KOLDRENLO-448927 format. One line per field, with one value per residue (C-alpha): residue number from 1; residue in three letters; x, y negated, z. Coordinates in steps of 0.5 Angstrom, whole numbers, plus 500, padded with zeros to 3 digits. Example, Ala and Ser with C-alpha at 12.3 -4.5 7.8 and 13.67 -1.06 7.14 Angstrom:
2
resi	1 / 2
resn	ALA / SER
xx	525 / 527
yy	509 / 502
zz	516 / 514
# end
This chain:
203
resi	1 / 2 / 3 / 4 / 5 / 6 / 7 / 8 / 9 / 10 / 11 / 12 / 13 / 14 / 15 / 16 / 17 / 18 / 19 / 20 / 21 / 22 / 23 / 24 / 25 / 26 / 27 / 28 / 29 / 30 / 31 / 32 / 33 / 34 / 35 / 36 / 37 / 38 / 39 / 40 / 41 / 42 / 43 / 44 / 45 / 46 / 47 / 48 / 49 / 50 / 51 / 52 / 53 / 54 / 55 / 56 / 57 / 58 / 59 / 60 / 61 / 62 / 63 / 64 / 65 / 66 / 67 / 68 / 69 / 70 / 71 / 72 / 73 / 74 / 75 / 76 / 77 / 78 / 79 / 80 / 81 / 82 / 83 / 84 / 85 / 86 / 87 / 88 / 89 / 90 / 91 / 92 / 93 / 94 / 95 / 96 / 97 / 98 / 99 / 100 / 101 / 102 / 103 / 104 / 105 / 106 / 107 / 108 / 109 / 110 / 111 / 112 / 113 / 114 / 115 / 116 / 117 / 118 / 119 / 120 / 121 / 122 / 123 / 124 / 125 / 126 / 127 / 128 / 129 / 130 / 131 / 132 / 133 / 134 / 135 / 136 / 137 / 138 / 139 / 140 / 141 / 142 / 143 / 144 / 145 / 146 / 147 / 148 / 149 / 150 / 151 / 152 / 153 / 154 / 155 / 156 / 157 / 158 / 159 / 160 / 161 / 162 / 163 / 164 / 165 / 166 / 167 / 168 / 169 / 170 / 171 / 172 / 173 / 174 / 175 / 176 / 177 / 178 / 179 / 180 / 181 / 182 / 183 / 184 / 185 / 186 / 187 / 188 / 189 / 190 / 191 / 192 / 193 / 194 / 195 / 196 / 197 / 198 / 199 / 200 / 201 / 202 / 203
resn	MET / PHE / THR / PHE / LEU / ARG / LEU / ALA / ILE / HIS / CYS / ALA / GLY / LEU / LEU / PRO / LEU / LEU / TRP / LEU / GLY / TYR / VAL / LEU / ASN / TYR / GLY / ASP / ILE / SER / LEU / ILE / PHE / GLY / ALA / ASP / PRO / ILE / LYS / GLU / LEU / ILE / HIS / PHE / LEU / GLY / LEU / THR / ALA / LEU / TYR / LEU / PHE / THR / ALA / LEU / PHE / SER / LEU / ARG / ILE / ILE / ASN / ARG / LEU / TYR / GLY / LYS / GLY / ARG / LEU / LEU / ALA / LEU / HIS / LYS / THR / LEU / GLY / LEU / TRP / GLY / LEU / PHE / TRP / LEU / SER / LEU / HIS / ILE / LEU / SER / TYR / LEU / ALA / LEU / GLU / LEU / ALA / PHE / ASP / TYR / HIS / LEU / PHE / LEU / SER / GLU / ILE / ILE / LYS / ARG / PRO / TYR / LEU / VAL / ALA / GLY / MET / LEU / GLY / PHE / LEU / PHE / PHE / LEU / LEU / PRO / ALA / THR / SER / SER / ILE / PRO / ILE / LEU / ARG / ARG / LYS / LEU / ALA / LYS / ASN / TRP / PHE / ILE / LEU / HIS / GLN / LEU / SER / ASN / LEU / ALA / ILE / VAL / LEU / ALA / ILE / ILE / HIS / TYR / TYR / TRP / SER / THR / LYS / GLY / ILE / ALA / LEU / GLN / PRO / LEU / ILE / PHE / LEU / VAL / PHE / ALA / PHE / MET / VAL / LEU / ALA / TRP / LYS / PHE / PHE / SER / ASN / GLN / ILE / ILE / ALA / TYR / LYS / ASN / LYS / THR / ARG / GLN / PHE
xx	500 / 506 / 509 / 503 / 502 / 509 / 508 / 501 / 505 / 510 / 505 / 501 / 507 / 510 / 504 / 501 / 508 / 508 / 501 / 504 / 510 / 505 / 500 / 506 / 509 / 503 / 497 / 493 / 495 / 489 / 484 / 487 / 489 / 484 / 485 / 490 / 494 / 500 / 496 / 492 / 499 / 502 / 495 / 496 / 503 / 501 / 494 / 498 / 503 / 497 / 494 / 500 / 501 / 494 / 495 / 501 / 498 / 492 / 497 / 500 / 493 / 491 / 498 / 496 / 489 / 490 / 497 / 499 / 507 / 509 / 505 / 510 / 515 / 511 / 511 / 518 / 516 / 510 / 513 / 519 / 514 / 510 / 516 / 518 / 511 / 511 / 518 / 516 / 510 / 514 / 519 / 514 / 511 / 518 / 520 / 513 / 510 / 516 / 521 / 526 / 526 / 528 / 527 / 519 / 519 / 521 / 516 / 510 / 511 / 512 / 505 / 501 / 499 / 497 / 504 / 507 / 503 / 505 / 512 / 512 / 509 / 514 / 520 / 516 / 516 / 523 / 526 / 524 / 525 / 532 / 533 / 532 / 539 / 542 / 548 / 543 / 538 / 544 / 546 / 539 / 538 / 532 / 531 / 529 / 522 / 521 / 523 / 518 / 512 / 513 / 510 / 503 / 503 / 506 / 500 / 495 / 499 / 499 / 491 / 490 / 495 / 490 / 484 / 486 / 489 / 482 / 479 / 472 / 468 / 468 / 467 / 474 / 478 / 473 / 474 / 481 / 480 / 476 / 482 / 486 / 482 / 482 / 490 / 490 / 485 / 489 / 495 / 492 / 487 / 490 / 492 / 485 / 482 / 486 / 484 / 477 / 478 / 481 / 476 / 470 / 473 / 473 / 466
yy	500 / 495 / 497 / 495 / 489 / 487 / 489 / 485 / 478 / 479 / 480 / 474 / 470 / 473 / 474 / 467 / 465 / 470 / 468 / 461 / 462 / 466 / 460 / 455 / 459 / 463 / 460 / 454 / 449 / 444 / 450 / 452 / 446 / 441 / 434 / 432 / 438 / 435 / 433 / 440 / 444 / 440 / 441 / 448 / 449 / 445 / 449 / 456 / 454 / 452 / 459 / 462 / 458 / 459 / 466 / 465 / 462 / 467 / 472 / 469 / 468 / 475 / 477 / 474 / 476 / 483 / 484 / 487 / 485 / 489 / 484 / 478 / 481 / 479 / 472 / 470 / 473 / 469 / 463 / 463 / 464 / 458 / 454 / 456 / 454 / 448 / 446 / 447 / 443 / 437 / 438 / 438 / 432 / 429 / 431 / 431 / 425 / 421 / 423 / 424 / 417 / 417 / 410 / 410 / 417 / 413 / 407 / 412 / 416 / 409 / 406 / 412 / 415 / 422 / 422 / 421 / 426 / 431 / 429 / 430 / 436 / 439 / 437 / 440 / 446 / 446 / 445 / 451 / 455 / 452 / 453 / 461 / 462 / 466 / 461 / 455 / 459 / 461 / 454 / 452 / 457 / 455 / 449 / 454 / 455 / 448 / 446 / 452 / 448 / 443 / 448 / 447 / 440 / 441 / 445 / 440 / 435 / 439 / 440 / 432 / 431 / 436 / 433 / 426 / 428 / 430 / 423 / 426 / 431 / 438 / 445 / 447 / 441 / 441 / 449 / 447 / 442 / 446 / 451 / 445 / 444 / 451 / 451 / 445 / 449 / 455 / 451 / 448 / 453 / 460 / 462 / 461 / 464 / 471 / 471 / 470 / 476 / 480 / 479 / 481 / 487 / 489 / 489
zz	500 / 502 / 495 / 491 / 495 / 493 / 486 / 486 / 488 / 483 / 478 / 480 / 480 / 473 / 469 / 468 / 466 / 461 / 458 / 458 / 454 / 449 / 449 / 448 / 442 / 439 / 441 / 440 / 445 / 444 / 444 / 451 / 455 / 451 / 448 / 453 / 453 / 457 / 463 / 463 / 463 / 469 / 472 / 471 / 473 / 480 / 481 / 480 / 486 / 490 / 489 / 491 / 497 / 499 / 499 / 503 / 509 / 508 / 509 / 515 / 519 / 517 / 520 / 527 / 527 / 526 / 528 / 521 / 522 / 516 / 512 / 514 / 509 / 504 / 506 / 503 / 496 / 496 / 498 / 493 / 487 / 490 / 490 / 483 / 480 / 484 / 481 / 474 / 476 / 478 / 472 / 467 / 470 / 469 / 463 / 459 / 462 / 463 / 459 / 464 / 466 / 473 / 475 / 472 / 476 / 483 / 481 / 480 / 486 / 490 / 487 / 487 / 494 / 491 / 488 / 495 / 498 / 493 / 493 / 501 / 500 / 496 / 501 / 507 / 503 / 500 / 507 / 510 / 504 / 504 / 511 / 510 / 507 / 513 / 514 / 515 / 519 / 524 / 525 / 526 / 531 / 535 / 531 / 525 / 527 / 528 / 521 / 519 / 522 / 516 / 512 / 515 / 513 / 507 / 505 / 507 / 503 / 497 / 497 / 498 / 492 / 488 / 491 / 489 / 482 / 480 / 481 / 482 / 486 / 484 / 487 / 487 / 490 / 496 / 497 / 498 / 502 / 507 / 507 / 509 / 515 / 516 / 516 / 521 / 526 / 526 / 527 / 534 / 536 / 534 / 541 / 543 / 537 / 538 / 545 / 544 / 539 / 544 / 549 / 545 / 543 / 550 / 550
# end
């Protein structure tokens, strides 16, 4: 079962990339991505990253609730795939939308709140991932766990970025917003929830 789940995660990370490569080389881009294919391509990359990070945090909650400690080993795999797609999202925006104009990139971030939220989310995902390198983890010692708590803020910021970028009320962004509130609630009340769950099991 564990091997199957690991394989499923790799498929979830790789298959959209293979599909995208096929579409860009052999498909009708405007038919797939609409009248503004560059914008929709950038959104597709970011949304794929968000799906993977949502799966990561869901796995984290399931692990705490049901004591499936072995599932925690899948955490790193999901996180790396999510970070890969998030990096593609940012690089595609920089390359396709701004033609690698770094000054414009910085000015756009400064004046657009949804981009500020997105970049902060990216940094708060990147720092814990980088700190997981063994030599850095040893140097950080107890501070490693504190640094990893930034990922809770990162998923909330990423969802806010997505919600603001849609510029309208739609079902999917609202579902992600509900998930962001769940992550925050779990962060602050997980011990109480687990204690209540264990108490109800005794009856």
